[in-house]
N, C-alpha and C positions, 0 to 999 in steps of 0.2 A: 589186558583181556586174555581169557583162556580160550581153548580150542572151541568149545560150544559157542561162545560169543563171537569168535572170529568167523565161524561157519554161518551164524545168523547174519552178521554184517555182510558177508559175501553173498549170501542168498538174497538179502534185500537189494544189494547192488545189482545182482544178476536179474532179479525180477524187474527192476527199473529199466535196465538196459536191454534185456532180451525178452522179457515176458515169461510167463509160466511154462508154456509149451516148448519154448525154444531154449530153456535153461537146462544144461546137462550137469551131471555130477562133476565132470571134468572142468566145466566153467567155474563151479563153486570152489573146487579144490585150487584151481589156478589163482583165483582172487584171494582166497583165504590163506594160501600158503600151507594148507593142511594136506592130509592124504585121504584117499578114497575110503578107507576103512573107518575114518573118524566120523563120517556122515552116518553110517549104519550104527556105529558104537554109541554116538550121542543122540541120534534122532530116529533110529530104526530104518529110515528110508529117505530118499531125496524128496518124495512127496510130503512126508511129515515135516521135513526141514522147511521146504518152500511154503507149506501151509502155515507153520509157526511164524515164519518171516512175514507172510502176507497179513496174518492176524495182527501182528505187532505194528506193522506199517499202517494198516487201516485204522487200528485203534488210536494211533497217534494223530492221524488226520481227522478222525471223528472227534477226538478230544478237543482239538482246536476249534472245530465247528461248534461243539457244545459249550465251549468257553464263551462264545459270543452270543449264547442264548439270552435274549433280553428278559429282564424281570417283569416288564410291562405285559400283562396278559393279553392286551388288545393288539400288541405289535409282534408278539413272538412268532406267529405262524409264517408271515411273509419274511421276517428277518431270518428265521431258520433256513428257509429255502434259499434265500439270497446268499447266506454264508456257505451253504453246501455247494451251490453253483460256483461260487468263487473258489472253493477248494478244488472243484473239478478243473477249473481253469488254471489254478496255481500249481496243482500236483497231478498233471495228466498221466504221468507214468504210473503213479500209485494206483489210480482208479482204473487204468487200462489193465494193469496186472490183476486187480481185484476181479474184474469181469472174467479174465482168463482163468483165474482160480475157481470162480463160481462154475465155470463151464466144465471143470474137471470133476465136480462133486458127484454127478450121476455115475461116473465110472470108477471112482475110488472111495470106498466106504469110510476109510479113515479121514480123508479130506472132508467128506460130507459131514461126518460126526463133529469134527473140529469147527467147521463153518456154522453148523447148527448151534454149537455152544456159543460161538461169537455173536450170532444173531440174537440168541436169548439174552446175552449180556447187554447188547445194544438196545434191545427192546426194554429191558429193565431200566437202563440209564435214561432212555427217552421218557419213559413213564414218570420217573422221578422229577423230570423237568417240566412236565405238562402242568398246566394250571391246577388240575384236579388229580394229578398223579394217576392218570387213566391208562390202565394196561391195554384195553381194547384200542384206545386212540393211538397208543404207542405202536401197536401191531400194524395199524393202518399206515402210520408214518413210516415205519420201517419198510413196508411193502412199497409204498410210493418212492421212498429213497432208492431202493434197488431198481425199480422201474425207471426212475429218472436217470440213474447211473447208466443203465443200458442205453436209454435214448441218447444220452450225451456221447456215448462211445460210437454210436451209429451215425448220428446226424446232429452235432452240437449247434449248428447254425439254425436248426428248426426245432430244437428242444424247447419246451416251455420255460419261460422266465419265472422268477419267484412270484411276480404279480399274476402271471397267467395261472400258476398253480393255486394261489390263494383264491382268486376269483372263480376258478373252475371248481374247487372243493366247496366253496360257499354255494355255488349254483347247484351242484349235485346234492348237497345237504338240504337245500330248500326244496328241491324236486322230491327227494325222498321223504321229507316231512309232509308232503301233500299239499 
């Protein structure tokens, strides 16, 4: 691996161990074996490096969730949420760091822009997997995904299950249909 890859690997490790807000450039340098100047040279800033690391780690976790997306149009909805919730359980440090990174977005325009790009990509990928490749439906799923992620970080014992989400969305859809 080269210096940028070492820095990214170190940033991923630091995000997992310390979270976004508590990771310092010195932490990243200590783990990577690099020097302080390398972060600015290769990534422009600590925030840009941490954001890139977060996007990659989240992308990997979401790719695993989407691999399990069932082909059966009748079963996909609840299965999607079940797989996502299992990822929250299996990878808690990834998802906790994700929420911490989201919290930085209002304060750091570069982070906000990169996260917006990541969300747009996630929405397109979700739309491709929906039974009718529905962009509006994907937008709703992404919004629910982020909300569920936050709920899981705050109170996982009382966050909705996959069945709860599926039943609740059906109920809301029926009520909206009149």
